[in-house]
C-alpha positions as CSV (number, residue, x, y, z in Angstrom):
1,M,118.1,59.4,99.9
2,S,115.4,57.2,101.5
3,G,114.0,54.2,100.0
4,P,110.4,55.6,99.7
5,M,111.8,58.8,98.1
6,V,113.7,56.7,95.6
7,E,110.8,54.5,94.7
8,K,108.6,57.7,94.2
9,I,111.1,59.3,91.9
10,D,111.4,55.9,89.9
11,K,107.5,55.9,89.5
12,D,107.5,59.5,88.4
13,H,110.1,58.8,85.8
14,S,108.3,55.7,84.7
15,R,105.2,57.8,84.3
16,F,107.1,60.5,82.3
17,R,108.3,57.8,80.0
18,Q,105.0,56.5,79.4
19,I,103.7,60.2,78.6
20,I,106.5,60.4,76.0
21,K,105.6,57.0,74.4
22,G,102.0,58.1,74.3
23,R,102.9,61.4,72.5
24,I,105.0,59.4,70.0
25,R,102.2,56.9,69.3
26,S,99.5,59.7,68.8
27,D,101.7,61.4,66.3
28,L,103.5,58.5,64.8
29,R,102.8,59.4,61.2
30,R,104.6,62.8,61.6
31,Y,107.6,61.3,63.3
32,V,107.9,58.6,60.6
33,S,107.7,61.0,57.7
34,H,110.3,63.4,58.9
35,S,114.0,62.6,58.4
36,D,115.5,65.2,60.7
37,M,115.5,62.7,63.6
38,I,117.5,60.1,61.7
39,G,120.6,62.4,61.8
40,K,120.2,62.4,65.5
41,K,120.5,58.5,65.8
42,G,123.2,57.0,68.0
43,D,124.1,53.3,68.4
44,R,121.2,52.7,70.5
45,L,119.4,55.9,71.3
46,I,117.6,58.5,69.1
47,S,116.5,61.9,70.0
48,I,112.8,62.6,69.5
49,P,111.3,66.3,69.6
50,V,108.2,66.3,71.8
51,P,106.1,69.3,71.9
52,Q,104.0,70.8,74.8
53,I,105.6,68.5,77.4
54,E,107.7,69.4,80.4
55,S,110.7,67.3,81.6
56,P,110.4,66.7,85.4
57,R,113.2,68.6,87.2
58,F,113.9,70.2,90.4
59,L,113.7,74.0,90.6
60,Y,115.7,76.2,93.1
61,G,115.4,79.8,93.9
62,P,116.0,82.2,96.8
63,N,113.7,81.8,100.0
64,Q,111.2,84.3,101.0
65,S,111.4,85.8,97.3
66,G,107.7,85.7,96.9
67,G,105.7,84.6,93.9
68,V,102.6,84.0,92.1
69,G,99.7,83.8,94.7
70,Q,101.8,85.6,97.3
71,G,101.3,89.2,98.5
72,D,98.7,91.8,97.8
73,G,97.4,92.0,94.3
74,K,94.2,92.6,92.3
75,D,92.6,90.9,89.3
76,G,94.3,91.8,86.2
77,D,97.6,92.7,87.7
78,P,100.7,91.4,85.5
79,V,102.6,88.6,87.1
80,D,106.1,89.3,85.7
81,Q,108.6,90.6,88.1
82,D,109.0,94.0,86.9
83,G,105.2,94.7,86.6
84,Q,105.6,95.8,82.7
85,E,103.4,94.7,80.0
86,G,104.7,92.4,77.6
87,S,105.8,93.5,74.1
88,S,104.7,92.4,70.8
89,N,107.9,93.5,69.2
90,A,110.8,91.3,68.2
91,G,113.1,90.5,71.1
92,N,116.6,89.2,71.6
93,Q,115.8,86.6,74.4
94,P,115.4,82.8,74.0
95,G,112.0,81.3,73.8
96,A,110.1,78.2,74.3
97,H,111.6,75.2,72.3
98,L,110.5,71.6,71.7
99,L,111.8,69.0,74.3
100,E,114.1,66.5,72.8
101,V,113.9,63.3,74.7
102,E,116.0,60.2,74.2
103,I,114.4,56.9,73.5
104,T,116.0,53.6,72.7
105,L,115.7,52.0,69.3
106,E,114.1,48.9,70.9
107,E,111.4,51.1,72.5
108,L,110.8,52.8,69.0
109,A,110.5,49.5,67.2
110,K,108.0,48.3,69.9
111,I,105.8,51.4,69.4
112,L,106.1,51.1,65.6
113,G,105.1,47.3,65.9
114,E,102.2,48.0,68.4
115,E,100.7,50.9,66.3
116,L,100.9,49.1,63.0
117,G,100.0,45.7,64.4
118,L,103.2,44.1,62.8
119,P,103.4,40.5,63.6
120,N,106.8,39.0,64.6
121,L,108.7,37.7,61.5
122,R,108.9,34.1,60.8
123,D,112.4,32.6,60.8
124,K,113.0,31.2,57.3
125,G,116.7,29.8,57.8
126,Q,116.9,26.0,58.0
127,K,119.6,26.4,60.6
128,N,121.0,29.2,62.7
129,I,124.4,30.9,62.5
130,I,126.7,29.6,65.4
131,H,127.7,32.3,67.9
132,Y,130.0,31.8,70.8
133,K,129.4,33.6,73.9
134,N,131.2,33.6,77.4
135,R,128.8,33.3,80.2
136,Y,130.0,34.1,83.8
137,S,128.4,31.4,85.8
138,S,130.8,30.2,88.6
139,I,133.2,31.4,91.2
140,R,136.8,30.4,91.7
141,R,139.6,31.4,94.2
142,I,142.0,32.7,91.5
143,G,141.9,35.0,88.7
144,P,142.7,38.5,87.5
145,A,141.7,41.5,89.4
146,S,139.3,42.6,86.6
147,L,137.2,39.6,87.5
148,L,137.2,40.1,91.3
149,H,133.7,39.4,92.6
150,F,133.4,42.0,95.4
151,R,130.2,40.6,97.0
152,R,131.5,37.1,97.3
153,T,134.8,38.4,98.5
154,Y,133.2,40.5,101.2
155,K,131.0,37.5,102.2
156,E,134.0,35.4,102.6
157,A,135.8,37.8,104.7
158,L,132.8,38.4,107.0
159,K,132.5,34.7,107.6
160,R,136.2,34.5,108.4
161,T,136.0,37.3,111.0
162,I,132.9,35.8,112.6
163,A,134.6,32.4,112.7
164,I,137.8,33.7,114.5
165,G,136.0,36.1,116.7
166,T,137.3,39.3,115.4
167,Y,133.9,40.7,114.1
168,N,132.8,43.7,116.1
169,P,129.1,44.6,115.3
170,Q,129.7,48.1,116.8
171,R,132.6,48.8,114.4
172,P,132.0,46.4,111.5
173,I,135.3,47.0,109.5
174,I,135.9,44.0,107.1
175,V,139.4,43.9,105.5
176,P,139.6,40.9,103.0
177,V,142.9,39.0,102.9
178,K,144.2,37.0,100.1
179,E,142.3,33.8,101.0
180,D,139.0,35.6,100.9
181,K,139.1,36.8,97.3
182,R,136.8,35.2,94.9
183,Y,136.8,35.8,91.2
184,R,134.1,35.2,88.5
185,S,134.7,32.4,86.3
186,F,133.1,32.0,82.7
187,K,132.5,29.1,80.3
188,T,132.0,29.3,76.6
189,I,128.6,28.5,75.5
190,V,127.4,28.0,71.8
191,Q,124.4,29.9,70.8
192,P,122.3,29.7,67.9
193,Q,121.8,33.3,66.4
194,R,119.2,34.2,63.9
195,N,120.5,36.4,61.2
196,A,119.2,38.5,58.4
197,V,120.5,40.4,55.4
198,I,118.7,43.5,53.9
199,I,119.7,44.1,50.3
200,Y,118.6,47.7,49.4
201,M,118.4,48.5,45.8
202,M,117.7,52.1,44.4
203,D,117.2,53.6,40.8
204,V,119.6,56.6,40.7
205,S,118.9,57.5,37.1
206,G,118.1,61.0,36.1
207,S,114.3,60.7,36.9
208,M,114.9,60.1,40.6
209,G,115.5,63.4,42.4
210,N,116.5,64.5,45.9
211,E,112.9,64.2,47.2
212,Q,112.6,60.6,46.0
213,K,115.9,59.7,47.5
214,E,115.1,61.3,50.9
215,I,111.9,59.1,50.9
216,V,113.9,56.0,50.4
217,R,116.3,57.0,53.2
218,T,113.5,57.5,55.6
219,T,111.6,54.5,54.7
220,S,115.0,52.5,55.0
221,F,115.6,53.7,58.5
222,W,112.3,52.4,59.7
223,I,112.7,49.1,58.1
224,D,116.1,48.7,59.8
225,T,114.6,49.7,63.3
226,W,111.8,46.9,62.9
227,L,114.0,44.4,61.6
228,K,116.8,44.8,64.1
229,S,114.2,44.1,66.8
230,Q,113.4,40.9,65.1
231,Y,117.0,39.4,64.5
232,D,120.1,39.1,66.7
233,G,122.4,40.2,63.6
234,I,121.6,42.3,60.7
235,E,123.8,42.6,57.6
236,R,123.1,45.3,55.0
237,R,124.1,45.6,51.3
238,Y,123.4,48.5,49.0
239,I,123.0,48.5,45.4
240,V,122.5,51.5,43.1
241,H,121.7,51.3,39.4
242,D,120.8,53.3,36.3
243,A,121.8,51.4,33.2
244,V,124.5,49.6,35.1
245,A,124.4,48.3,38.8
246,R,127.0,48.3,41.4
247,E,127.6,47.6,45.0
248,V,128.2,50.7,47.2
249,D,128.6,51.6,50.9
250,E,125.7,53.3,52.9
251,H,126.9,56.8,52.5
252,T,127.1,56.5,48.7
253,F,123.8,54.9,48.6
254,Y,122.0,57.7,50.0
255,H,124.1,60.6,48.4
256,T,125.1,59.5,45.0
257,R,124.1,61.5,41.9
258,E,123.6,59.9,38.6
259,S,121.9,60.4,35.3
260,G,121.2,58.5,32.4
261,G,118.7,55.6,31.5
262,T,117.4,52.7,33.7
263,I,117.9,49.1,33.4
264,I,116.4,47.5,36.5
265,S,117.5,43.8,35.7
266,S,121.0,45.0,36.3
267,A,120.3,45.4,39.9
268,Y,118.3,42.1,40.3
269,K,121.2,40.3,38.7
270,L,123.7,41.7,41.3
271,C,121.4,41.1,44.1
272,M,121.1,37.3,42.9
273,Q,124.9,37.2,42.8
274,L,125.3,38.5,46.3
275,I,122.8,36.1,47.7
276,E,124.7,33.0,45.8
277,E,128.1,34.2,46.8
278,Q,127.6,35.4,50.6
279,F,124.2,34.5,51.9
280,D,123.1,31.0,51.7
281,P,119.3,30.9,52.0
282,S,119.4,27.9,54.3
283,D,121.3,30.0,56.8
284,W,120.0,33.5,56.3
285,N,116.7,35.4,56.3
286,I,117.0,37.6,53.2
287,Y,115.1,40.8,52.6
288,P,115.5,42.6,49.3
289,F,114.0,46.1,49.0
290,H,114.0,47.8,45.7
291,F,113.0,51.6,45.3
292,S,112.4,53.2,41.7
293,D,110.1,55.7,40.1
294,G,108.9,52.7,37.9
295,D,110.7,53.8,34.7
296,N,112.4,51.1,32.8
297,W,114.4,51.0,29.7
298,S,112.3,48.7,27.7
299,G,109.5,46.0,27.9
300,G,112.1,43.5,27.0
301,D,114.0,44.3,30.3
302,T,110.9,44.2,32.3
303,Q,110.4,40.8,31.2
304,E,114.0,39.9,32.3
305,C,113.2,41.2,35.8
306,L,110.0,39.1,36.0
307,K,112.0,36.1,35.0
308,L,114.7,36.7,37.4
309,L,112.3,37.4,40.3
310,K,110.1,34.3,39.6
311,E,112.7,31.7,38.9
312,Q,115.8,32.9,41.0
313,I,115.0,35.5,43.6
314,L,111.7,34.8,45.2
315,P,112.4,31.2,45.9
316,K,115.4,32.2,47.9
317,V,114.1,35.1,50.0
318,N,111.8,35.6,52.8
319,Q,110.2,38.6,50.9
320,F,110.9,40.9,48.0
321,S,109.7,44.4,48.5
322,Y,109.1,47.0,45.7
323,G,108.4,50.7,46.6
324,Q,107.6,52.8,43.6
325,V,108.4,56.5,44.6
326,E,106.3,58.9,42.5
327,S,108.1,61.2,40.4
328,E,106.9,63.6,37.7
329,Y,109.8,62.2,35.4
330,G,109.0,58.5,35.9
331,S,106.5,56.5,33.8
332,G,105.2,54.4,36.9
333,Q,104.7,51.4,34.6
334,F,106.9,48.8,36.4
335,I,104.7,48.3,39.5
336,K,101.9,47.5,37.1
337,D,103.8,44.9,35.2
338,L,104.8,43.3,38.7
339,D,101.3,43.2,39.9
340,A,100.0,41.9,36.5
341,N,102.5,39.0,36.3
342,L,103.5,38.0,39.9
343,T,100.2,38.0,41.9
344,D,100.2,34.5,43.2
345,G,101.3,35.3,46.7
346,G,105.0,34.1,46.3
347,G,106.6,36.6,48.7
348,L,106.4,39.8,46.4
349,V,105.1,43.0,48.1
350,T,104.6,46.2,46.0
351,I,103.3,49.5,47.0
352,K,103.2,53.1,45.7
353,I,104.9,55.9,47.9
354,A,103.3,59.2,46.7
355,N,105.2,61.4,49.1
356,K,106.5,61.4,52.8
357,D,102.9,61.1,54.4
358,S,102.7,57.6,52.6
359,I,105.9,56.2,54.3
360,L,104.0,54.9,57.2
361,D,101.6,53.0,54.9
362,A,104.4,51.6,53.0
363,I,106.2,50.5,56.1
364,K,102.9,48.6,57.2
365,S,102.6,47.0,53.9
366,F,106.2,45.8,53.6
367,L,106.2,44.2,57.3
368,K,102.6,43.4,57.9
369,G,103.1,39.7,56.4
370,G,105.4,38.6,59.1
371,R,107.6,36.7,56.4
């Protein structure tokens, strides 16, 4: 395929990608509020359903077959091949579907950041985690076959054949010999790596239903997507609580079913324990997120939560985010107590999440500070 043709295809593909991104931007709230796409997430790609757009492709068909605009015809003639009217009855043939396109999580994070005007996060850690990386930066004459540098090997073989006079421009066959072979060589370099930990906490008491948990799951996905674009390494920890808190894996966090009362301070104490034992604030950027319906066991426990936040948690984290998911069974009092007692700008962000349509607003509130 010729160079100009390849260049034109690349331009067409690039234009198509821009159209896709434009569609996502224009309907970002709908994409953010729908959880279906989360199940289609791979390691680096996610499938996005995009309506009313055609994927560029080649179409093949028999020559001289005729088509729309060819042959005799009059205004109003049907254009289908058998000349029959369409039917309004149910059929058994496939119809039009949404086009699913794959987009990288990095592209998704960029779209989210641009549309919400999110600033880049500030690195709070006093020092970075040390990461060792092998960089292939030189060439040597010996090495394993897996590190053979084909271009440099061919170049050495070409130089040799020219030098000894065996090179034939009319029949340019180059056969490398042992002394022509060149291999990539690496050296280990030390890289500082910015790391962050997200500590998710969720109330799983009887007042938190499936709808509330689905909102938490969807909101957490977008938080992950953004923070991944800001840090080299992301750790996650998951805490569920009713009257007692415990650390669980990701699957249990999103699928556990509990009942009983709520003691929020149990989650905050476990969060603080994780920070003290595993995540030194001088090395880690720490982001706790707590989701609840705002119902706590007693005013006394709420006072305990306020004390834990003010004296222990907030001084050690980049930001503490509290999302109150509305429930017909929850009192909704907890966010009022937080706002009334911790309003000095010390790294606490609170927001009410009324329903799925409020998820985008919640994400913006959590991340707009750039902490």
